[in-house]
ROGU-313894 format. One record per residue (C-alpha): residue in one letter; x, y, z negated; chain. Coordinates in nm, 3 decimals. Example, Ala and Ser with C-alpha at 12.3 -4.5 7.8 and 13.67 -1.06 7.14 Angstrom:
SITE_resn_c1_c2_c3_chain
SITE_A_1.230_-0.450_-0.780_A
SITE_S_1.367_-0.106_-0.714_A
REM end
This chain:
SITE_resn_c1_c2_c3_chain
SITE_M_4.271_17.846_-10.647_A
SITE_T_4.550_17.560_-10.831_A
SITE_T_4.464_17.194_-10.920_A
SITE_S_4.600_16.956_-11.199_A
SITE_T_4.815_16.827_-10.894_A
SITE_D_4.982_17.186_-10.794_A
SITE_T_5.354_17.191_-10.804_A
SITE_S_5.574_17.492_-10.858_A
SITE_T_5.677_17.478_-10.518_A
SITE_D_5.291_17.475_-10.389_A
SITE_R_5.180_17.737_-10.601_A
SITE_A_5.451_17.956_-10.474_A
SITE_I_5.414_17.896_-10.108_A
SITE_A_5.057_17.967_-10.148_A
SITE_V_5.126_18.335_-10.256_A
SITE_E_5.352_18.358_-9.984_A
SITE_D_5.112_18.258_-9.754_A
SITE_A_4.826_18.454_-9.884_A
SITE_S_5.059_18.782_-9.872_A
SITE_L_5.337_18.775_-9.584_A
SITE_A_5.296_18.773_-9.208_A
SITE_H_5.358_18.441_-9.080_A
SITE_N_5.643_18.560_-8.883_A
SITE_Y_5.854_18.275_-9.001_A
SITE_H_5.803_17.880_-9.063_A
SITE_P_5.985_17.770_-9.307_A
SITE_L_6.099_17.423_-9.440_A
SITE_P_5.835_17.390_-9.765_A
SITE_I_6.115_17.477_-10.052_A
SITE_V_6.104_17.759_-10.236_A
SITE_V_6.484_17.850_-10.389_A
SITE_A_6.509_17.986_-10.755_A
SITE_T_6.901_18.009_-10.771_A
SITE_A_7.213_17.940_-10.581_A
SITE_E_7.618_17.871_-10.578_A
SITE_G_7.855_17.832_-10.371_A
SITE_A_7.719_17.584_-10.126_A
SITE_W_7.449_17.482_-10.331_A
SITE_V_7.079_17.577_-10.383_A
SITE_T_6.826_17.475_-10.625_A
SITE_D_6.423_17.525_-10.620_A
SITE_V_6.168_17.584_-10.861_A
SITE_E_6.137_17.214_-10.971_A
SITE_G_6.491_17.205_-11.066_A
SITE_H_6.621_16.974_-10.731_A
SITE_R_6.924_17.063_-10.571_A
SITE_Y_7.025_17.115_-10.179_A
SITE_L_7.357_17.145_-9.996_A
SITE_D_7.289_17.461_-9.787_A
SITE_C_7.380_17.372_-9.450_A
SITE_L_7.231_17.701_-9.298_A
SITE_A_7.391_17.963_-9.516_A
SITE_A_7.131_18.230_-9.373_A
SITE_Y_7.228_18.185_-9.029_A
SITE_S_7.587_18.271_-9.160_A
SITE_A_7.516_18.534_-9.348_A
SITE_V_7.654_18.345_-9.681_A
SITE_N_7.990_18.248_-9.517_A
SITE_F_8.144_18.261_-9.848_A
SITE_G_7.915_18.082_-10.047_A
SITE_H_7.634_18.166_-10.292_A
SITE_G_7.762_18.409_-10.523_A
SITE_H_8.106_18.402_-10.457_A
SITE_P_8.262_18.581_-10.763_A
SITE_R_8.493_18.814_-10.587_A
SITE_L_8.176_18.950_-10.418_A
SITE_V_7.977_18.935_-10.708_A
SITE_E_8.226_19.125_-10.903_A
SITE_A_8.290_19.413_-10.657_A
SITE_A_7.888_19.453_-10.668_A
SITE_K_7.823_19.475_-10.987_A
SITE_A_8.127_19.731_-11.027_A
SITE_Q_7.945_19.948_-10.756_A
SITE_L_7.625_19.926_-10.962_A
SITE_D_7.736_20.115_-11.220_A
SITE_R_7.876_20.379_-10.975_A
SITE_V_7.705_20.517_-10.729_A
SITE_T_7.479_20.323_-10.469_A
SITE_L_7.315_20.532_-10.200_A
SITE_T_7.449_20.867_-10.116_A
SITE_S_7.328_20.907_-9.707_A
SITE_R_7.552_20.953_-9.455_A
SITE_A_7.487_21.400_-9.570_A
SITE_F_7.812_21.337_-9.755_A
SITE_H_8.123_21.147_-9.770_A
SITE_N_8.144_20.861_-10.044_A
SITE_D_8.467_20.702_-10.162_A
SITE_Q_8.406_20.328_-10.061_A
SITE_L_8.313_20.433_-9.710_A
SITE_G_8.646_20.551_-9.589_A
SITE_P_8.857_20.242_-9.687_A
SITE_F_8.583_19.981_-9.579_A
SITE_A_8.617_20.144_-9.184_A
SITE_Q_8.989_20.167_-9.215_A
SITE_E_9.072_19.782_-9.326_A
SITE_L_8.782_19.693_-9.115_A
SITE_A_8.923_19.845_-8.811_A
SITE_A_9.231_19.703_-8.880_A
SITE_L_9.136_19.350_-8.959_A
SITE_L_9.033_19.373_-8.609_A
SITE_G_9.296_19.566_-8.410_A
SITE_K_9.046_19.885_-8.387_A
SITE_Q_9.045_20.209_-8.449_A
SITE_M_8.687_20.311_-8.539_A
SITE_V_8.399_20.154_-8.697_A
SITE_L_8.005_20.251_-8.683_A
SITE_P_7.847_20.126_-8.955_A
SITE_M_7.475_20.022_-9.006_A
SITE_N_7.253_19.739_-9.162_A
SITE_T_7.143_19.496_-8.982_A
SITE_G_7.285_19.267_-8.657_A
SITE_A_6.994_19.409_-8.464_A
SITE_E_7.106_19.775_-8.550_A
SITE_A_7.453_19.697_-8.453_A
SITE_V_7.329_19.581_-8.112_A
SITE_E_7.095_19.876_-8.073_A
SITE_S_7.357_20.119_-8.165_A
SITE_A_7.618_19.936_-7.910_A
SITE_I_7.347_20.024_-7.658_A
SITE_K_7.362_20.360_-7.734_A
SITE_V_7.674_20.375_-7.736_A
SITE_A_7.740_20.197_-7.395_A
SITE_R_7.482_20.433_-7.243_A
SITE_A_7.693_20.763_-7.352_A
SITE_W_8.004_20.640_-7.263_A
SITE_G_7.877_20.547_-6.941_A
SITE_Y_7.715_20.861_-6.867_A
SITE_R_8.017_21.096_-7.070_A
SITE_V_8.322_20.895_-6.943_A
SITE_K_8.228_20.691_-6.649_A
SITE_G_8.012_20.940_-6.505_A
SITE_V_7.710_20.729_-6.438_A
SITE_A_7.438_20.950_-6.302_A
SITE_Q_7.156_20.999_-6.585_A
SITE_N_6.920_20.756_-6.662_A
SITE_A_7.071_20.498_-6.417_A
SITE_A_7.344_20.296_-6.681_A
SITE_K_7.226_19.890_-6.677_A
SITE_I_7.385_19.694_-6.890_A
SITE_I_7.420_19.320_-6.803_A
SITE_V_7.352_19.032_-7.041_A
SITE_M_7.310_18.637_-7.043_A
SITE_D_7.029_18.420_-7.018_A
SITE_G_6.955_18.210_-7.365_A
SITE_N_7.078_18.520_-7.575_A
SITE_F_6.963_18.585_-7.861_A
SITE_H_7.072_18.964_-8.042_A
SITE_G_6.762_19.024_-8.253_A
SITE_R_6.407_19.153_-8.235_A
SITE_T_6.362_19.508_-8.178_A
SITE_T_6.125_19.608_-7.914_A
SITE_T_6.465_19.721_-7.655_A
SITE_I_6.659_19.368_-7.744_A
SITE_I_6.353_19.157_-7.706_A
SITE_S_6.307_19.332_-7.354_A
SITE_F_6.621_19.138_-7.260_A
SITE_S_6.515_18.767_-7.387_A
SITE_N_6.423_18.534_-7.207_A
SITE_D_6.288_18.363_-7.490_A
SITE_P_5.866_18.353_-7.479_A
SITE_E_5.853_18.310_-7.795_A
SITE_A_6.036_18.635_-7.901_A
SITE_R_5.927_18.827_-7.572_A
SITE_A_5.551_18.732_-7.511_A
SITE_D_5.286_18.973_-7.604_A
SITE_F_5.543_19.269_-7.724_A
SITE_G_5.559_19.451_-7.386_A
SITE_P_5.592_19.687_-7.192_A
SITE_Y_5.966_19.628_-7.245_A
SITE_T_6.256_19.869_-7.180_A
SITE_P_6.451_19.843_-6.848_A
SITE_G_6.819_19.904_-6.791_A
SITE_F_6.907_19.569_-6.881_A
SITE_V_7.028_19.255_-6.597_A
SITE_S_7.033_18.889_-6.696_A
SITE_V_7.248_18.609_-6.535_A
SITE_P_7.335_18.265_-6.609_A
SITE_Y_7.566_18.213_-6.962_A
SITE_G_7.926_18.107_-6.805_A
SITE_D_7.857_18.221_-6.442_A
SITE_V_8.124_18.449_-6.376_A
SITE_D_8.031_18.449_-5.988_A
SITE_A_7.658_18.543_-6.095_A
SITE_L_7.794_18.800_-6.329_A
SITE_A_8.039_18.964_-6.068_A
SITE_R_7.738_18.989_-5.772_A
SITE_A_7.573_19.165_-6.103_A
SITE_I_7.783_19.444_-6.150_A
SITE_D_7.749_19.776_-5.964_A
SITE_D_7.876_20.112_-6.021_A
SITE_D_7.568_20.203_-6.249_A
SITE_T_7.693_19.907_-6.479_A
SITE_V_7.832_20.028_-6.825_A
SITE_A_7.814_19.735_-6.998_A
SITE_V_7.817_19.327_-7.017_A
SITE_L_7.634_19.228_-7.348_A
SITE_L_7.719_18.878_-7.479_A
SITE_E_7.753_18.625_-7.770_A
SITE_P_8.124_18.457_-7.702_A
SITE_I_7.938_18.121_-7.890_A
SITE_Q_7.524_18.171_-7.809_A
SITE_G_7.376_18.080_-8.171_A
SITE_E_6.995_18.049_-8.162_A
SITE_A_7.037_17.882_-7.815_A
SITE_G_7.211_17.580_-7.982_A
SITE_V_7.570_17.670_-8.047_A
SITE_V_7.671_17.688_-7.668_A
SITE_V_8.028_17.731_-7.640_A
SITE_P_8.161_17.817_-7.312_A
SITE_D_8.430_17.678_-7.056_A
SITE_P_8.721_17.799_-7.229_A
SITE_S_8.830_18.023_-6.897_A
SITE_F_8.478_18.214_-6.955_A
SITE_L_8.529_18.475_-7.154_A
SITE_P_8.886_18.549_-7.061_A
SITE_A_8.732_18.652_-6.679_A
SITE_V_8.449_18.851_-6.813_A
SITE_R_8.733_19.012_-6.984_A
SITE_A_8.914_19.038_-6.663_A
SITE_L_8.589_19.118_-6.479_A
SITE_T_8.503_19.428_-6.660_A
SITE_T_8.834_19.553_-6.711_A
SITE_E_8.879_19.567_-6.330_A
SITE_R_8.552_19.756_-6.253_A
SITE_T_8.561_19.998_-6.576_A
SITE_V_8.280_19.769_-6.720_A
SITE_L_8.274_19.790_-7.111_A
SITE_M_8.320_19.449_-7.290_A
SITE_I_8.079_19.392_-7.580_A
SITE_A_8.095_19.077_-7.764_A
SITE_D_7.796_18.969_-8.027_A
SITE_E_8.019_18.835_-8.353_A
SITE_I_7.706_18.866_-8.562_A
SITE_Q_7.669_18.480_-8.636_A
SITE_A_8.000_18.387_-8.480_A
SITE_G_8.236_18.619_-8.626_A
SITE_L_8.387_18.662_-8.956_A
SITE_G_8.548_18.317_-9.011_A
SITE_R_8.299_18.095_-8.927_A
SITE_T_8.457_17.960_-8.613_A
SITE_G_8.790_17.875_-8.782_A
SITE_A_8.880_18.249_-8.649_A
SITE_T_8.855_18.615_-8.766_A
SITE_V_8.599_18.643_-8.483_A
SITE_S_8.526_18.383_-8.203_A
SITE_S_8.659_18.582_-7.963_A
SITE_D_9.000_18.510_-8.108_A
SITE_L_8.977_18.149_-8.018_A
SITE_V_9.060_18.244_-7.637_A
SITE_G_9.254_18.533_-7.694_A
SITE_V_9.008_18.777_-7.574_A
SITE_V_8.937_19.123_-7.691_A
SITE_P_8.632_19.312_-7.620_A
SITE_D_8.589_19.692_-7.608_A
SITE_L_8.331_19.657_-7.894_A
SITE_Y_8.260_19.418_-8.163_A
SITE_L_7.907_19.386_-8.318_A
SITE_L_7.945_19.211_-8.690_A
SITE_G_7.659_19.196_-8.930_A
SITE_K_7.507_18.894_-9.121_A
SITE_A_7.874_18.751_-9.332_A
SITE_L_7.987_19.148_-9.346_A
SITE_G_7.773_19.156_-9.646_A
SITE_G_7.847_18.893_-9.874_A
SITE_G_7.518_18.751_-9.874_A
SITE_I_7.413_19.035_-10.121_A
SITE_V_7.348_19.329_-9.903_A
SITE_P_7.289_19.372_-9.541_A
SITE_V_7.603_19.544_-9.340_A
SITE_S_7.669_19.573_-9.033_A
SITE_A_7.916_19.731_-8.801_A
SITE_V_8.011_19.822_-8.419_A
SITE_V_8.411_19.781_-8.425_A
SITE_G_8.626_19.983_-8.133_A
SITE_D_8.860_20.221_-8.021_A
SITE_R_8.805_20.597_-7.980_A
SITE_D_8.812_20.591_-7.658_A
SITE_V_8.408_20.446_-7.640_A
SITE_L_8.328_20.511_-8.015_A
SITE_G_8.460_20.822_-7.987_A
SITE_V_8.182_20.925_-7.772_A
SITE_L_7.903_20.950_-8.032_A
SITE_R_7.829_21.354_-8.147_A
SITE_P_7.691_21.443_-8.504_A
SITE_G_7.331_21.427_-8.508_A
SITE_E_7.289_21.158_-8.233_A
SITE_H_7.288_20.794_-8.417_A
SITE_G_7.282_20.727_-8.814_A
SITE_S_7.090_20.549_-9.063_A
SITE_T_6.973_20.682_-9.453_A
SITE_F_7.142_20.279_-9.571_A
SITE_G_7.441_20.268_-9.298_A
SITE_G_7.799_20.324_-9.504_A
SITE_N_7.612_20.361_-9.859_A
SITE_P_7.841_20.281_-10.092_A
SITE_L_7.736_19.977_-10.226_A
SITE_A_7.749_19.832_-9.889_A
SITE_A_8.081_19.942_-9.842_A
SITE_A_8.225_19.785_-10.178_A
SITE_V_8.103_19.473_-10.124_A
SITE_G_8.217_19.505_-9.726_A
SITE_L_8.535_19.617_-9.844_A
SITE_E_8.624_19.285_-10.053_A
SITE_V_8.487_19.048_-9.755_A
SITE_V_8.732_19.229_-9.552_A
SITE_R_8.992_19.150_-9.778_A
SITE_M_8.926_18.782_-9.801_A
SITE_L_8.909_18.702_-9.481_A
SITE_A_9.244_18.956_-9.432_A
SITE_T_9.441_18.652_-9.601_A
SITE_G_9.341_18.379_-9.336_A
SITE_E_9.207_18.148_-9.616_A
SITE_F_8.871_18.133_-9.505_A
SITE_Q_8.941_18.093_-9.106_A
SITE_K_9.161_17.827_-9.197_A
SITE_R_8.919_17.617_-9.399_A
SITE_A_8.675_17.648_-9.121_A
SITE_S_8.881_17.520_-8.878_A
SITE_V_9.026_17.238_-9.087_A
SITE_L_8.673_17.150_-9.251_A
SITE_G_8.527_17.229_-8.904_A
SITE_A_8.745_16.925_-8.734_A
SITE_R_8.617_16.661_-9.012_A
SITE_L_8.253_16.749_-8.957_A
SITE_R_8.269_16.726_-8.571_A
SITE_S_8.506_16.416_-8.615_A
SITE_G_8.179_16.220_-8.829_A
SITE_L_7.949_16.400_-8.566_A
SITE_D_8.126_16.272_-8.280_A
SITE_A_8.138_15.935_-8.402_A
SITE_L_7.735_15.914_-8.494_A
SITE_E_7.695_16.036_-8.137_A
SITE_A_7.926_15.731_-8.011_A
SITE_E_7.675_15.492_-8.225_A
SITE_A_7.394_15.591_-8.034_A
SITE_I_7.131_15.617_-8.232_A
SITE_G_6.968_15.891_-8.130_A
SITE_V_7.243_16.185_-8.126_A
SITE_V_7.288_16.317_-7.747_A
SITE_A_7.522_16.591_-7.754_A
SITE_V_7.744_16.803_-8.036_A
SITE_R_7.870_17.109_-7.945_A
SITE_G_8.035_17.376_-8.203_A
SITE_A_8.351_17.576_-8.347_A
SITE_G_8.471_17.553_-8.650_A
SITE_L_8.197_17.498_-8.951_A
SITE_W_7.879_17.583_-8.661_A
SITE_V_7.779_17.281_-8.461_A
SITE_G_7.426_17.247_-8.241_A
SITE_I_7.359_16.838_-8.277_A
SITE_D_7.099_16.769_-7.976_A
SITE_I_6.831_16.477_-8.081_A
SITE_D_6.697_16.248_-7.852_A
SITE_P_6.365_16.411_-7.786_A
SITE_A_6.171_16.031_-7.715_A
SITE_L_6.285_15.981_-8.113_A
SITE_A_6.185_16.303_-8.276_A
SITE_S_6.137_16.658_-8.275_A
SITE_G_6.453_16.899_-8.453_A
SITE_R_6.186_16.992_-8.702_A
SITE_E_6.109_16.657_-8.817_A
SITE_V_6.496_16.560_-8.873_A
SITE_C_6.514_16.896_-9.084_A
SITE_E_6.219_16.789_-9.263_A
SITE_R_6.369_16.442_-9.321_A
SITE_L_6.724_16.584_-9.383_A
SITE_M_6.549_16.814_-9.658_A
SITE_R_6.410_16.553_-9.858_A
SITE_R_6.763_16.378_-9.914_A
SITE_G_6.889_16.700_-10.047_A
SITE_I_7.019_16.895_-9.683_A
SITE_L_6.855_17.217_-9.548_A
SITE_A_6.964_17.270_-9.228_A
SITE_K_6.740_17.435_-8.918_A
SITE_D_6.621_17.315_-8.593_A
SITE_T_6.609_17.544_-8.259_A
SITE_H_6.477_17.495_-7.903_A
SITE_G_6.274_17.171_-7.975_A
SITE_S_6.499_16.910_-8.057_A
SITE_T_6.837_17.075_-8.123_A
SITE_I_6.953_17.158_-8.504_A
SITE_R_7.218_17.364_-8.646_A
SITE_L_7.440_17.294_-8.908_A
SITE_A_7.627_17.615_-9.055_A
SITE_P_7.738_17.523_-9.438_A
SITE_P_7.939_17.796_-9.636_A
SITE_L_8.299_17.792_-9.582_A
SITE_V_8.326_17.706_-9.935_A
SITE_V_8.198_17.330_-9.870_A
SITE_T_8.418_17.058_-9.918_A
SITE_E_8.528_16.754_-9.710_A
SITE_D_8.307_16.498_-9.947_A
SITE_E_7.984_16.690_-9.874_A
SITE_L_8.034_16.722_-9.528_A
SITE_D_8.076_16.334_-9.499_A
SITE_W_7.793_16.290_-9.690_A
SITE_V_7.593_16.516_-9.444_A
SITE_V_7.727_16.276_-9.172_A
SITE_S_7.602_15.967_-9.344_A
SITE_E_7.254_16.135_-9.453_A
SITE_L_7.201_16.246_-9.078_A
SITE_R_7.274_15.892_-8.998_A
SITE_A_7.023_15.744_-9.239_A
SITE_V_6.761_15.989_-9.116_A
SITE_L_6.822_15.856_-8.780_A
SITE_Q_6.803_15.489_-8.838_A
SITE_E_6.469_15.554_-9.034_A
SITE_L_6.334_15.719_-8.731_A
SITE_R_6.410_15.426_-8.534_A
SITE_G_6.256_15.219_-8.728_A
REM end
């Protein structure tokens, strides 16, 4: 039931609340249209999108090249299933593999599917190549990880919000502190088939490890005949100023996990990318997906790969990220509520003094000023604007965050 004071936003949210499972707690904004780095709500208010759908909209909302690729494919064929070949999948796989210096691609739809796929591949590789006894394979993961919310993935999460009340949990995983190479070395044994990690932990608050960590993991896994699997689903595809964040420290893992931005903000696309000696362990019928590698997804993904191949977006993220970081570091130095800033490229985590406000409260106040951001783990907020954002817009974000903090301090 509505009243004369109900707004379009109120009515839209009421319909969602009545009809949707409550697995999210969104900010009270109802997006109706979007273009570039901006979204517009049902009442005509505009907001700078500083979340970019968790990096799924790296190239901005409705990028003309990606929309054109999607529209052209919509007129041809959108879904065939992998029961047949399609003319978009081969070029997509070939050019994506080449972009990352690998040989093969396993196409899927969502990031969690890419992670699940990599787990299966690693176990099969362990049994068929390394010679681990059946059902004994172990995969080492990192404390504070976020790789998705399927039942297998939450089995190795230590986030109680994602894990509690969803057991029994899947065995076969060992967790060690993120950034602790000595703990990792102690955890590896003859049954270890892989180390799965985020080169930069996103949900944990954009946690960037010491520059020596990933090279040390690569050296250790190579020495001990263990696969290194890099989850680049949020960090990859231009976000951090490199094609994948592993590039920032010169590390090449055995498998890359990609998603989010691979679909250009238009369709869900994910992939596992690696060499033939690892991905080649899969046999027909052992793994699949009805929509994985469909012509529409492949056409959009191919255009994403070609846009990244120019290096333009990686450079923008690096240059603009330095501009944003400079402003945020200066804000931290003012000692008005920012206690730490972390990040790489156009991806930053900002710790707010919990005595001043929660991350949620800061995000709500930013929203009222026309900026959309997302909180995580209590008092941390994340900024990840589309890579088409401008310097002036980033300066405005810093200015508005300063105003919010001053407002909170009274």
